N, C-alpha and C positions, 0 to 999 in steps of 0.2 A: 468163861472168862476167868483166868486164874490170877493174872497180875497185869499191872500197867507196864508197858514196855517203855523204857527210856533209852536215850542214845548218847548219854555222856556221863561224866563222873558224879554229878550232883543227883542224888536219888529223889526224883519227883514224888515217888510213892510214899516216902516217909512223912511228908507233910500234907499230902492231898487225899490219899485213899485209906479206907479202913474196911474191915470185914463185917458184914451184917447178914445174918441168916445164911451163911455159907457163900455169900457173893462179895466180890471186891467192888466197892462203890465209893463215891464221894457224895457230899451233900451241898445244898445251896448255901448253907452257913459257911462252909469251908471255902467254897468258890468266892463268896463275898469277901472273906478275910484275905485270901491269897491274892485275889485280883483287885483288891482295894476298891470294891464297888458296894454301894448300899444294898442291903439284903432285899429290900422291896424291888429294886431295879433288877436284881438277879432273878427274883421270882417272876417278874414281868417277862424277862428274856426267856426263861424256861417255858412259861405258858405260851409264848409266841412260837417257840420251836415245837412244842407239843402240837399246836394247831397246824403248823406247816408239815410236820412229819407224818401226821395221820395216826389213826387209832391203833393200828396193828403194831407199828414200831413203838409208839408211846407207851402202850400198856406193858411192854416187857422191859423198857429202858428208863422210865420215870416212875418213881414211887412217892406219892404224896404222904406226908406224915406231919407230926407236930413236934415242937420242942417247947420247953418251959423256960422262960427267961428268969433273970435273977430276982424279979419281983413276983414270981409264981404265976405269971400269965402265960397261956398257951398261944402259940403262933404257928402258922404253917411253914413247912420246909419241904424240900424234895430231896430224895436220894436219887442218884443218877449212876447208871452203868458207865463204863468207859466210852461206849458209843454215844450215849446221851451227853456226857461231859464234852466230848469232842465237838458235837453238834452245837452246843451252847457257847463254849468259850472260844472257839476258833474264829468267831466273829468279833471278838474283843480286840481293841487296838491300844490298850494301855501298855505302859512299860512292863508291868507284871505279866501281862498276856503275851507280849513278844518274847520275854525271857522264858516263859513256860513253853511256848511253841518251839523255841530253840532246843530246850531240854527234852521235849517229847519225842 
């Protein structure tokens, strides 16, 4: 996977994806911000999709890690491939989600 494909003038990849360890990914924090959803709810959605998708798909498309907040506390987050991102957010029906689906 080299880049996220978009189908119109507004580049989705500039705000959504980044490179980590040679892979183009996004993370649960970015999804939370862009889709205007609470991060804990995004984590729940990701964990649900991991359960539904099965171990083989999940091991190569979802990567759990941690981030440190402004108070110095560590919290969980997930990095997602394009396939995992699609699986998680295409179920969202917020205004932000619909606009992203249109741009995708």
